[in-house]
C-alpha positions as YAML, in Angstrom:
chain: A
units: angstrom
residues:
- id: 1
  name: UNK
  ca: [-0.01, 0.04, 0.01]
- id: 2
  name: UNK
  ca: [1.45, 3.13, -1.24]
- id: 3
  name: UNK
  ca: [0.81, 6.24, 0.56]
- id: 4
  name: UNK
  ca: [2.18, 9.70, -0.43]
- id: 5
  name: UNK
  ca: [1.30, 12.86, -0.81]
- id: 6
  name: UNK
  ca: [0.85, 12.63, -4.25]
- id: 7
  name: UNK
  ca: [-2.12, 10.64, -2.97]
- id: 8
  name: UNK
  ca: [-3.72, 14.35, -1.67]
- id: 9
  name: UNK
  ca: [-2.91, 16.46, -4.15]
- id: 10
  name: UNK
  ca: [-6.04, 15.10, -6.46]
- id: 11
  name: UNK
  ca: [-8.12, 15.93, -3.85]
- id: 12
  name: UNK
  ca: [-10.25, 19.55, -3.41]
- id: 13
  name: UNK
  ca: [-7.97, 21.34, -1.85]
- id: 14
  name: UNK
  ca: [-9.58, 24.00, 0.34]
- id: 15
  name: UNK
  ca: [-9.97, 28.44, -0.40]
- id: 16
  name: UNK
  ca: [-5.98, 29.55, -1.48]
- id: 17
  name: UNK
  ca: [-4.49, 30.94, 0.82]
- id: 18
  name: UNK
  ca: [-4.08, 34.77, 0.20]
- id: 19
  name: UNK
  ca: [-0.07, 34.65, 0.87]
- id: 20
  name: UNK
  ca: [0.31, 38.67, -0.61]
- id: 21
  name: UNK
  ca: [-0.23, 40.12, 2.37]
- id: 22
  name: UNK
  ca: [1.72, 38.24, 5.11]
- id: 23
  name: UNK
  ca: [5.49, 37.72, 5.27]
- id: 24
  name: UNK
  ca: [7.85, 35.52, 3.75]
- id: 25
  name: UNK
  ca: [7.65, 32.96, 7.11]
- id: 26
  name: UNK
  ca: [4.17, 33.38, 8.34]
- id: 27
  name: UNK
  ca: [3.29, 32.71, 4.67]
- id: 28
  name: UNK
  ca: [4.81, 29.00, 4.30]
- id: 29
  name: UNK
  ca: [3.52, 28.21, 8.11]
- id: 30
  name: UNK
  ca: [0.00, 28.77, 6.89]
- id: 31
  name: UNK
  ca: [1.03, 26.50, 3.79]
- id: 32
  name: UNK
  ca: [2.49, 24.29, 5.99]
- id: 33
  name: UNK
  ca: [-0.45, 24.17, 8.45]
- id: 34
  name: UNK
  ca: [-2.75, 24.16, 5.34]
- id: 35
  name: UNK
  ca: [-0.80, 20.80, 3.55]
- id: 36
  name: UNK
  ca: [-0.41, 19.26, 6.29]
- id: 37
  name: UNK
  ca: [-3.75, 19.69, 6.79]
- id: 38
  name: UNK
  ca: [-5.07, 17.49, 3.99]
- id: 39
  name: UNK
  ca: [-3.22, 14.46, 4.95]
- id: 40
  name: UNK
  ca: [-6.69, 12.15, 5.76]
- id: 41
  name: UNK
  ca: [-6.54, 9.07, 7.51]
- id: 42
  name: UNK
  ca: [-3.74, 7.01, 5.61]
- id: 43
  name: UNK
  ca: [-2.27, 9.47, 3.87]
- id: 44
  name: UNK
  ca: [1.82, 10.01, 4.96]
- id: 45
  name: UNK
  ca: [4.07, 12.83, 3.51]
- id: 46
  name: UNK
  ca: [7.41, 12.92, 4.18]
- id: 47
  name: UNK
  ca: [8.87, 16.22, 6.07]
- id: 48
  name: UNK
  ca: [10.47, 17.28, 2.05]
- id: 49
  name: UNK
  ca: [7.33, 16.92, 0.51]
- id: 50
  name: UNK
  ca: [4.98, 19.20, 3.03]
- id: 51
  name: UNK
  ca: [8.21, 21.93, 2.55]
- id: 52
  name: UNK
  ca: [7.92, 20.88, -1.37]
- id: 53
  name: UNK
  ca: [4.12, 21.33, -0.97]
- id: 54
  name: UNK
  ca: [4.13, 24.77, 0.65]
- id: 55
  name: UNK
  ca: [7.03, 26.28, -1.45]
- id: 56
  name: UNK
  ca: [9.46, 25.62, -0.45]
- id: 57
  name: UNK
  ca: [11.55, 21.86, -0.57]
- id: 58
  name: UNK
  ca: [15.05, 22.95, 0.75]
- id: 59
  name: UNK
  ca: [12.81, 23.33, 4.12]
- id: 60
  name: UNK
  ca: [12.39, 20.27, 5.95]
- id: 61
  name: UNK
  ca: [13.52, 20.72, 9.16]
- id: 62
  name: UNK
  ca: [10.98, 23.85, 9.52]
- id: 63
  name: UNK
  ca: [8.19, 21.60, 8.82]
- id: 64
  name: UNK
  ca: [9.26, 19.55, 11.54]
- id: 65
  name: UNK
  ca: [10.01, 23.25, 13.73]
- id: 66
  name: UNK
  ca: [6.30, 23.89, 13.29]
- id: 67
  name: UNK
  ca: [4.50, 20.36, 14.17]
- id: 68
  name: UNK
  ca: [6.61, 20.67, 17.18]
- id: 69
  name: UNK
  ca: [4.63, 24.26, 17.95]
- id: 70
  name: UNK
  ca: [1.27, 23.53, 16.20]
- id: 71
  name: UNK
  ca: [-1.54, 22.06, 18.58]
- id: 72
  name: UNK
  ca: [-3.93, 19.90, 15.92]
- id: 73
  name: UNK
  ca: [-2.14, 18.89, 13.63]
- id: 74
  name: UNK
  ca: [-1.87, 14.82, 12.42]
- id: 75
  name: UNK
  ca: [1.49, 15.38, 13.26]
- id: 76
  name: UNK
  ca: [2.13, 11.33, 12.73]
- id: 77
  name: UNK
  ca: [1.34, 11.56, 9.20]
- id: 78
  name: UNK
  ca: [4.67, 13.35, 8.52]
- id: 79
  name: UNK
  ca: [7.99, 10.67, 8.19]
- id: 80
  name: UNK
  ca: [11.78, 11.15, 6.98]
- id: 81
  name: UNK
  ca: [11.90, 11.07, 3.51]
- id: 82
  name: UNK
  ca: [13.15, 7.52, 4.40]
- id: 83
  name: UNK
  ca: [10.23, 6.03, 6.09]
- id: 84
  name: UNK
  ca: [11.08, 6.16, 9.16]
- id: 85
  name: UNK
  ca: [9.14, 7.56, 12.08]
- id: 86
  name: UNK
  ca: [10.84, 11.02, 13.31]
- id: 87
  name: UNK
  ca: [8.91, 12.04, 15.78]
- id: 88
  name: UNK
  ca: [10.12, 12.47, 19.57]
- id: 89
  name: UNK
  ca: [6.65, 10.47, 20.69]
- id: 90
  name: UNK
  ca: [7.73, 7.65, 18.04]
- id: 91
  name: UNK
  ca: [5.59, 4.98, 19.79]
- id: 92
  name: UNK
  ca: [2.78, 6.80, 20.14]
- id: 93
  name: UNK
  ca: [2.68, 7.79, 16.40]
- id: 94
  name: UNK
  ca: [3.46, 3.88, 15.33]
- id: 95
  name: UNK
  ca: [0.13, 3.76, 17.21]
- id: 96
  name: UNK
  ca: [-1.32, 6.17, 15.29]
- id: 97
  name: UNK
  ca: [-0.16, 4.87, 12.06]
- id: 98
  name: UNK
  ca: [-1.59, 1.29, 13.00]
- id: 99
  name: UNK
  ca: [-4.66, 2.83, 14.21]
- id: 100
  name: UNK
  ca: [-5.00, 4.80, 10.45]
- id: 101
  name: UNK
  ca: [-4.56, 0.94, 8.37]
- id: 102
  name: UNK
  ca: [-0.19, 2.43, 7.90]
- id: 103
  name: UNK
  ca: [2.20, -0.60, 7.81]
- id: 104
  name: UNK
  ca: [4.74, 0.24, 10.13]
- id: 105
  name: UNK
  ca: [8.28, -2.45, 9.81]
- id: 106
  name: UNK
  ca: [11.29, -2.04, 12.23]
- id: 107
  name: UNK
  ca: [10.62, 1.36, 12.60]
- id: 108
  name: UNK
  ca: [9.38, 2.27, 8.99]
- id: 109
  name: UNK
  ca: [6.11, 3.17, 7.82]
- id: 110
  name: UNK
  ca: [5.97, -0.06, 5.53]
- id: 111
  name: UNK
  ca: [6.63, 0.62, 1.17]
- id: 112
  name: UNK
  ca: [9.41, 3.06, 1.77]
...
């Protein structure tokens, strides 16, 4: 079972964010939050995929920082590019992903 951000790209997207009046960091953060919110149960994306979706493909680390400080996001659906679980809450992340039907093998999302 392949899970990727690409599976989310074809969904109806909420109203685009008007970033013209925002600072660049604020616009990036809002775009990251929007991209992560589009992930549905069983969807998986890497930090880099989220950064790219948000318009800054080299900002994977910044995505992690945003996830760490923003409540209410499905943080467990974002993993490292090689599929490894990256959260300091690896057990909780694995539990949540398994509950959504995602296969976890040796600390990695299956198929990555």
